[in-house]
Phi, psi and omega in degrees: 000314180297320180297320179296319179297316179297318180296319180295318178296322179298315179297318181300312184282342178278345182292141179295145179259122180262106183287148175295129179297148181293151170296148183240139173232151166240140176238121179257125175264112183272174165066026177276151176134336181268322188243113184294314185296311180293326177297316179291325175297321178295316180297330182282352178299147183285146173097177189273060174287164178243139188242118183255118194248129177292147183277153166060033176252167187305326185243016182303304185292319182294321179289327175298317177296319181296316179296316179297318180296331178275004179079020182260157179275143183244141173231161169267127176263093193273117181293138179221150186302135180257165182284342183258006174072022179295150176300138186257339185083181183289157175076025187268148174262136183225153170295147180094350175293147170288163178300321181295314180295322179299309181295321178297319181296319178298314182295319181294321179295315179298327182293337182265359178234084181297153178072010181298123178265342182202181184222141165224163186273137170262121190060231175087015182296340175267309187296322184289352176272352188258113184302321183295316180295318180291327175298315177301314183299310183293327175298316179293316181294330180293343179285345181261148183286118169067022171287149174235167179232133173245121178281117179289347178056058175277354173213136184290347180268011181305142174245014186298314182294320178299318179294321178297317180298317180295329180275356182074022182267134176301138187204164173201186178216158178291140175257320186221132165270126185281332193219045169304328171248110185282069169226151192299318182294321177297316180298318178300318179297318178291326176297316177296323177296320177299315179296319180298316178298317181297320180291327178287321192245352180103327180200161177199152181244127175247151176234132176226185185223162183280047172283145178305321181294321179294315181297321179294316180295317181293323178300328178278323189274325186301320180295349181269356189298314184301319180294338179265005179073031182236138180248130175270124183229159174299154181303326182300328180292322178286329174298318179295319176300321181295338181281343183283124179289348184266352184242146177239124186231165181300327184290353177239009186260157176297151183232159170300156185277070177247113180258162181289122188266352184251345181221087186264000000 
């Protein structure tokens, strides 16, 4: 009897232990391209952050090169018409464009952000609600090899993800805005919310900006991720997870109706 018990315990402890995979987050830093110093500070943050760069700005190309040289993932932060008529800057997509002008604008914007692996919308609370415009956009992005789209969800009525799915384009959506209020304590609270969602659902996508308060909070919080069982990955990795029909992640789940209040 004792021998059988010892043998059973030996088999039990000899069996491989399959650890729970860590929760995964992606953090996209938007609105890069205007300020060289803040852009470089953002690129210097530790870990596999993703950097979304506005087109045709003074430091767009240089910051894309800097992020790529640091081993970070680059995206195009494509301006799109907002519902409140805010200035969009160069390279913007608007309702009323001809099909030819729309496609040319997309191509020209991508040309000024080298190494772009994906695209997300800057503002766009009006344009992302229009199926025809989103169909054009996803059609254009599908012409490029392995580009993906992340819906920033600046309006809860967005049809961007549906259009991407119909076009067969890899896609995901934002789960948490880190800095709608640019103060350090608020950013820390939103960062904790991002981690909580990732632990509940397996993954989550956060979006922040190169505000000094955001950069300071992230510099403190990012080194703590491993101890909390969370892995920071490029946005493309969560997009790939989102493509699997067998997995359900935060980046594909319904969200509370919280839109970005500072960049519509």
